[in-house]
KOLMI-184331 format. One line per field, with one value per residue (C-alpha): residue number from 1; residue in one letter; x, y, z. Coordinates in steps of 0.5 Angstrom, whole numbers. Example, Ala and Ser with C-alpha at 12.3 -4.5 7.8 and 13.67 -1.06 7.14 Angstrom:
BEGIN
i <- (1_2)
aa <- (A_S)
x <- (25_27)
y <- (-9_-2)
z <- (16_14)
This chain:
BEGIN
i <- (1_2_3_4_5_6_7_8_9_10_11_12_13_14_15_16_17_18_19_20_21_22_23_24_25_26_27_28_29_30_31_32_33_34_35_36_37_38_39_40_41_42_43_44_45_46_47_48_49_50_51_52_53_54_55_56_57_58_59_60_61_62_63_64_65_66_67_68_69_70_71_72_73_74_75_76_77_78_79_80_81_82_83_84_85_86_87_88_89_90_91_92_93_94_95_96_97_98_99_100_101_102_103_104_105_106_107_108_109_110_111_112_113_114_115_116_117_118_119_120_121_122_123_124_125_126_127_128_129_130_131_132_133_134_135_136_137_138_139_140_141_142_143_144_145_146_147_148_149_150_151_152_153_154_155_156_157_158_159_160_161_162_163_164_165_166_167_168_169_170_171_172_173_174_175_176_177_178_179_180_181_182_183_184_185_186_187_188_189_190_191_192_193_194_195_196_197_198_199_200_201_202_203_204_205_206_207_208_209_210_211_212_213_214_215_216_217_218_219_220_221_222_223_224_225_226_227_228_229_230_231_232_233_234_235_236_237_238_239_240_241_242_243_244_245_246_247_248_249_250_251_252_253_254_255_256_257_258_259_260_261_262_263_264_265_266_267_268_269_270_271_272_273_274_275_276_277_278_279_280_281_282_283_284_285_286_287_288_289_290_291_292_293_294_295_296_297_298_299_300_301_302_303_304_305_306_307_308_309_310_311_312_313_314_315_316_317_318_319_320_321_322_323_324_325_326_327_328_329_330_331_332_333_334_335_336_337_338_339_340_341_342_343_344_345_346_347_348_349_350_351_352_353_354_355_356_357_358_359_360)
aa <- (M_V_E_P_N_T_A_T_Q_A_G_Q_D_F_E_K_S_L_A_N_S_S_T_Q_V_A_S_F_D_T_H_E_K_T_P_L_Q_K_L_Q_H_F_L_H_S_S_P_A_A_V_P_L_I_V_L_V_M_S_L_I_V_F_G_L_I_L_G_G_K_F_F_S_A_F_T_L_T_L_I_L_Q_Q_V_A_I_T_G_I_I_G_A_A_Q_T_L_V_I_L_T_A_G_I_D_L_S_V_G_A_I_M_V_L_S_S_V_V_M_G_Q_F_T_F_R_Y_G_L_P_P_S_L_A_I_L_C_G_F_A_V_G_A_L_C_G_Y_I_N_G_F_L_V_A_R_M_K_L_P_P_F_I_V_T_L_G_M_W_Q_I_V_L_A_G_N_F_L_Y_S_A_N_E_T_I_R_A_Q_D_I_E_T_N_A_P_I_L_Q_F_F_G_A_T_F_R_V_G_G_A_V_F_T_Y_G_V_I_A_M_V_L_L_V_A_V_L_W_Y_V_L_N_R_T_A_W_G_R_H_V_Y_A_V_G_D_D_P_D_A_A_E_L_A_G_V_N_V_K_R_M_L_V_A_V_Y_V_L_S_G_L_I_C_A_L_G_G_W_A_L_I_G_R_I_G_S_V_S_P_T_A_G_Q_F_A_N_I_E_S_I_T_A_V_V_I_G_G_I_S_L_F_G_G_R_G_S_I_L_G_M_L_F_G_A_L_I_V_G_V_F_S_L_G_L_R_L_I_G_T_D_P_Q_W_T_Y_L_L_I_G_M_L_I_I_I_A_V_A_I_D_Q_W_I_R_K_V_A_G)
x <- (0_3_3_-1_5_9_3_2_10_9_3_6_12_8_4_11_13_7_7_14_13_7_12_16_11_8_15_16_10_11_18_19_21_27_26_29_24_18_21_21_14_11_15_12_5_5_9_8_11_18_17_12_18_23_18_17_24_26_20_24_31_29_25_30_35_30_26_19_19_19_13_9_2_4_11_8_2_7_10_4_3_10_9_1_3_8_3_-2_2_5_-2_-2_5_3_-2_2_8_3_2_10_10_13_10_16_11_7_10_9_2_1_4_0_-6_-5_-3_-9_-14_-11_-10_-17_-20_-16_-14_-21_-25_-28_-31_-26_-30_-31_-23_-22_-26_-22_-15_-18_-20_-13_-10_-14_-12_-5_-6_-10_-5_0_-4_-6_2_3_-3_-4_2_6_12_16_12_19_21_13_13_20_18_11_15_19_13_8_14_15_8_7_12_10_2_3_9_13_8_6_-1_0_-3_-6_-10_-12_-14_-19_-22_-22_-21_-23_-16_-13_-18_-13_-8_-14_-12_-16_-14_-15_-12_-5_-5_-6_-8_-10_-15_-9_-7_-15_-15_-9_-11_-18_-15_-10_-16_-20_-15_-13_-21_-21_-14_-16_-23_-26_-25_-22_-16_-15_-14_-9_-5_-6_-4_3_4_3_0_-1_-4_-9_-11_-12_-16_-21_-18_-18_-10_-10_-16_-14_-7_-11_-16_-10_-6_-12_-14_-7_-8_-14_-10_-5_-10_-12_-4_-4_-10_-7_-1_-4_-6_0_4_-2_0_0_7_9_16_13_14_20_22_15_16_22_20_13_18_22_16_14_20_22_14_16_12_16_18_17_10_4_6_6_1_-1_-1_7_7_4_9_15_13_13_19_22_18_21_28_28_24_28_35_33_31_38_42_45_47_41_45_45_38_39_44_40_34_39_41_34_32_38_36_29_30_35_30_25_29_31_23_22_28_26_19_20)
y <- (0_7_12_18_23_19_18_26_27_23_27_33_31_28_35_39_34_35_43_43_38_43_49_46_44_51_54_50_52_59_58_65_64_67_72_67_62_67_69_62_60_66_64_57_60_65_62_68_73_72_73_79_82_80_83_90_91_89_95_100_98_99_105_108_107_108_114_115_112_105_106_109_105_103_100_96_93_91_87_83_82_79_74_72_66_64_65_61_55_56_55_48_47_49_44_38_41_41_34_33_31_35_37_37_37_43_47_42_41_48_48_42_45_52_48_43_50_53_46_44_51_52_45_42_48_47_53_56_55_48_48_51_45_40_44_43_36_35_38_34_27_29_31_24_20_23_22_15_13_17_15_8_5_9_11_17_24_26_21_21_28_28_22_26_32_29_25_31_36_30_29_37_38_32_33_41_39_45_50_56_59_67_72_76_69_68_75_75_68_66_73_69_65_71_74_74_78_84_90_95_102_104_111_110_102_98_91_85_79_75_78_78_71_69_74_71_64_65_68_62_57_61_60_53_50_55_54_48_40_39_44_41_34_37_39_33_28_33_33_25_21_15_19_22_15_13_20_17_21_17_19_16_20_26_25_24_30_34_32_33_40_41_39_44_50_48_48_55_57_55_59_65_64_65_72_73_72_73_67_59_56_50_53_57_57_52_54_55_48_52_58_56_51_58_62_56_55_63_63_59_53_47_42_37_38_40_47_53_59_60_67_66_63_69_74_69_70_78_78_74_80_85_83_82_89_93_90_91_98_99_97_91_84_79_74_78_77_69_70_74_69_63_66_67_60_57_62_60_53_54_58_52_47_52_53_45_44_48_47_40)
z <- (0_-2_3_2_3_-3_-7_-6_-8_-14_-16_-16_-20_-25_-26_-26_-32_-35_-34_-37_-43_-44_-44_-48_-54_-53_-54_-60_-63_-62_-66_-70_-77_-80_-86_-90_-88_-89_-96_-98_-95_-99_-105_-104_-104_-109_-114_-119_-115_-117_-125_-123_-119_-125_-130_-126_-125_-133_-135_-130_-132_-140_-138_-135_-140_-146_-143_-145_-151_-148_-144_-149_-151_-157_-155_-149_-153_-159_-153_-152_-160_-160_-154_-156_-160_-154_-149_-152_-153_-146_-143_-146_-144_-137_-137_-138_-134_-128_-129_-128_-136_-142_-149_-154_-160_-158_-163_-169_-167_-168_-174_-177_-175_-179_-185_-184_-184_-190_-194_-192_-195_-201_-204_-202_-202_-195_-192_-188_-182_-183_-184_-178_-174_-178_-175_-168_-169_-172_-165_-161_-164_-163_-156_-155_-158_-153_-148_-149_-150_-143_-139_-142_-144_-139_-143_-141_-143_-146_-151_-153_-155_-157_-162_-164_-165_-171_-174_-174_-177_-182_-184_-184_-189_-193_-193_-195_-200_-197_-200_-197_-198_-199_-195_-201_-203_-196_-195_-201_-200_-193_-188_-182_-183_-181_-176_-170_-173_-174_-170_-166_-162_-155_-155_-157_-156_-161_-160_-164_-163_-162_-155_-153_-154_-150_-144_-144_-145_-139_-135_-136_-134_-128_-126_-128_-124_-118_-117_-120_-118_-124_-123_-116_-119_-124_-119_-115_-121_-121_-114_-113_-117_-113_-107_-112_-115_-107_-106_-112_-118_-125_-126_-133_-135_-133_-136_-143_-142_-141_-147_-151_-148_-150_-157_-158_-155_-160_-166_-163_-163_-170_-172_-169_-172_-179_-177_-174_-180_-185_-189_-188_-187_-186_-183_-178_-171_-171_-164_-161_-156_-154_-153_-149_-144_-143_-141_-136_-133_-132_-130_-124_-125_-123_-128_-122_-123_-118_-117_-120_-123_-130_-129_-128_-135_-138_-133_-136_-143_-142_-139_-146_-149_-145_-146_-154_-155_-150_-153_-160_-159_-155_-161_-158_-162_-161_-158_-152_-151_-152_-146_-141_-143_-141_-135_-133_-134_-130_-124_-124_-124_-118_-114_-116_-113_-107_-105_-106_-101_-96_-96_-96)
């Protein structure tokens, strides 16, 4: 039998021990984060912040160097016109990369879709509106093949889309016989093909409908990715496909849907490309795949999937446009543009790795 004094002492010791451990837990929970950790968590929760800061700084630097002419409404909207195609194709690339994939065939699909729109109109005599729908169907078909091979056959996205890039590129030249449909013929017989190249003025600013299409596309995809269950599933598949599967997400169907949607967006880019250059050329847009990946990476979207904002992609595309036009107005060698963009890509990937490491 335990003596009363002994039992009382044991109870007091237990209460002190519990109080000490509670104090330790409380002190652990209220541990202050360092400024570096606060910055890291802010960037992790707001992935578009870094490209936005870089974009604003770029505008300020070139504005100080070039003066008022760089900040004119015409110059700023000219940047938007130049990045419209990259922004549209970058949106397609963003969807794929968010699922931890990559699509090297986006540029080739874009060009093939534009060629189909032109050839179906002028070679087969289809109404231009029907030919445009055929171009979208071709884009969706190419995307479906990519998605099927990645999701169902479990092939690596890089290899699948690299192969598709070569196949579509070759098929494009073989089908079109390397023939360019002239701008004058399109303007006379099928002006709707050039719709996205039409311009309108708002004060001193000059916009094209291609710019409007890019902005609307990014806005719609931002809403879908951030405000719908489908968008949350895209992020879940990119972050951890096994966990997403256990949570009830049909990962295979999601991947196929993402690649099909990417193909449709590429077809939209093909239509906008006709408006941008005025003609239907099988040699146009050769570097669209690289430009889209550049916009995505500089835009802070993780190549490992599951993290990033499509607004960041748009900011990344605008950064490239600002550098390209700004350096051209300064009169520097064009190679400086590639050098600086290359440095930005490496820095962006390094920042992404740092954010992922600290967040983990």
